N, C-alpha and C positions, 0 to 999 in steps of 0.2 A: 504494500499499500504506500501511497504517497499523499501526505496532506500538504496543501498549499495555502498560505495565508498572504493575501495582498495587502498593501498599504500605500498610502501617498496620494490617493484621489482628492479631489476638491473642486473648488471654483477658481477660474483664472479668466482673465480678459483675453480676447482674441490677440494673437501675437505673442502671447506670453509662453512660459515654459512650465512644465510640471514633470516630476519624476515619480515613477511607480517602483515599488519593491515587492518581491514575492519570495517568501522564506519557505523552502522545502523541508520536509520532515526527515528526509534521509540524503545521502550523498547525491549531488547532481551528477557526479561522475558515472553513476549508474543509469542515468536517464538518456535515452536516445536523442530525444530533442525536447526542447522547452520553448515556450512562446507566449505571446500575448494576443488575445482576441478581444474584440469589443462588439457589444450589441446595443444598437440604439432602439428606441421604442418603435414597435411595429416593423422592425427590420431583422434580418437573419444575422446570426453571429458571424463575424468576418475576422479573418487573419490580420494582425497588425504587424507582427514581427515574429521571427522564429530563429532559433539558434540550435544547431546540431551539437552532438557529443564532441565532434571534432572542431567545433567553433565556427563553422560556416553559418552565415546569417542570410536571412531572406526577408524582403519587404515587398508589400504591394506598391504599385506606382503612387498611390494616393499618399503615402507617408515617406517614401524613400527620400533620403536627404534631409528629412526633418526629424525622424524618430531614430533612436539608436538602442538596440538591445545589447545587454552585456550580462556578465555573470561573475560572481565570486565564488570559486570553487571551494575555498577554505571555509566560507561561511554558509554555503549552500543557499545562495541568494541570486535571484534573477532580477534584473533592473530593466526599466524602460524610461529612457530620457526622451521627452516630447518637446520639441521646440517649434516655434512659429505655429502655435496652435490656432485651429480655425473652428468656428462655431459647429461645423458639421462633425467634429471630433467628439462632440457631447455623446456620451454612452457609458454603459457599465463595462469596465475593462476586467478581463478575466485571465488569470494565469493558467497555463496548460502545461502538462507534462505527460510524456509517453516513455515510461521506462522499458528496459529490456524485459524485466519481470515484475509484476504480471503484465502481460502485453495488452494493455488497454489504456484508455485516456483517463487523466485525472484533471480536475478542475478546482480552482479556488472559489471562494464565495462571491468574488467580484468587488470592485471598488468604483464608485461613481466618479466620472470626470464630467465637469460642466464648463463649457467654454462660452462666455458671454460676448456678444458682438458690441 
């Protein structure tokens, strides 16, 4: 099992920055890939950023160049630095993990990010 606890959400003005953290209950070295997803009201959950066990990162075009995912393997923490935020980034942000075992998805409880115009 993997428990994920997010923090760092809040209210920020458009153009501002926000940083999210996700603490994992086990070594993230055993996790194939971790990432951040978001879900706005009435919309499907979508990928925001992903990082593999080897450190490769992946971003959708909508956030590339403004968002950065990183991790601290000693502290078992995943981060998401969000810059130049836009109102359409308003959503609940979820931390995601897919370990080697058990081979299934784990999710955090989510943290609200609100970007005002």
